[in-house]
N, C-alpha and C positions, 0 to 999 in steps of 0.2 A: 300668073292669073289663077285665081281660085275658082273652082267649078263646084257648084252645089246643086244636086238634082232635087227638084221639088215634086214630091209625090202626093200632092193634095194638101198637105199640112204646111202652111207658110210659116207658122210659128217655129216648127221644128227645123225648117230650112234656115231660118234666120239665126237660130241658136247654133246650128252647125257652122254657118258662115262666120259668126262671131268667134267661135272656138278656133276655127282655122286661121283667122286673122291674128288672134292672140298667139297661137303656136308658131306661126311663121314670122312673127314680130314685124309685120308690115308697117304698123304705125310708128314704131321706134325708128325704122329705117327711113321713113318719110321725114320724120323730124330731124334726123341726123343729116339728111341731104339738103335741108332748107337753107342752111348757112354753113359757111366754111369755118372750120375750127383748126387753129394752128396746131401743129404736132406737139409743141411744148405744152399747150393747154390740155390737149387730149391726154398726154402722158401724166400730167399733174392730176387730172381727174381720175385716171385709172389707178394711180398710186393711192389717192385719197379713198377711193372705193375699196381697194384691197385692205387698207388699214382698218376701215370700218368693219369689213367682213371678218377680219382676223380678231378684232376686239370682241365682236359678237360671239365668235366661236369660243374664245377663251372664257368669256363669261358663262356660256352654256356649259362648258366643260367643268368650270368651277362649281356651278350649281349642281351638276350631275354627280360630282365626287363628294 
């Protein structure tokens, strides 16, 4: 549970709450729990994401050199 103290400025409190929600990844966790994902599909997705990240890194290194 996230706690945000409001000291008169509601806009600042909302901004703080939004940042805390993003940092704790509550929305992603909620989406992940809404439906069951088979382990094989989960593994496939993780491998696909890793390949994508590796490709981006190699492109960045190529541009850097």
